[in-house]
C-alpha positions, -999 to +999 in steps of 0.1 A: +742+037+760+729+042+796+692+050+800+683+079+822+656+076+848+666+106+870+676+138+853+680+156+886+707+131+895+723+134+861+723+172+864+742+168+897+768+147+880+770+172+851+776+200+876+803+181+894+821+171+862+814+205+845+801+187+814+770+192+793+744+165+788+737+149+754+703+134+757+691+110+730+653+110+729+643+076+714+616+049+713+616+012+711+612-001+676+626+031+661+650+019+634+666+053+630+672+055+668+689+021+667+709+031+637+721+063+654+731+043+685+748+015+667+766+034+640+775+067+658+768+070+695+780+036+706+813+037+686+818+073+699+815+061+735+838+032+730+864+054+714+863+078+743+852+108+721+827+118+747+846+110+778+858+145+785+832+163+764+797+153+776+775+129+796+756+109+770+723+093+780+692+079+764+656+087+773+629+063+761+596+081+756+574+051+749+541+048+768+546+039+804+582+052+806+587+076+835+615+099+845+624+123+873+628+157+857+654+183+865+633+195+894+629+160+908+593+156+897+582+121+885+567+126+850+559+106+820+589+106+797+568+116+767+554+146+787+590+156+795+600+154+759+571+176+749+585+203+771+613+205+745+588+202+716+603+169+707+580+150+683+606+132+662+628+103+672+657+102+673+664+137+687+696+147+704+694+175+729+725+192+742+716+205+777+733+223+805+729+212+842+697+231+845+681+214+815+685+244+792+695+238+756+732+248+752+736+239+715+714+233+685+696+200+687+699+173+660+666+160+646+666+126+630+692+114+607+698+135+576+731+120+565+753+095+583+784+109+566+784+141+587+764+131+618+795+124+639+809+158+630+776+175+639+773+157+672+809+165+683+805+201+672+773+205+692+787+188+722+818+211+721+795+242+717+775+231+747+807+225+767+820+259+758+788+276+770+793+260+803+828+273+807+817+308+796+793+311+825 
């Protein structure tokens, strides 16, 4: 899964492709993050499930990680995640090209059995909101 270092650039791509952004907020040494990536997100990207639905990226929020936010400001990734009140990893945010949440976020892993369904449903909801504007 591609890491994101410039959300403003990603927003431009999302605008051009008319797709929402699925942003995985994760950390190194987070077993649940690894599990979500290996068992759900990576297989989804290989299968093409997200190809026409969303741009999927990962944001690491460990100490020292930096990101350009949606306004182009260079900030600590952990500070950026706090703007969304993210304190649990993994968290999946479903964002529009302005960085606004376009579907209900997914916190952690409650059940692997339905996680794929929840992710696809939220991504489709976010995509629909973009087309409704």
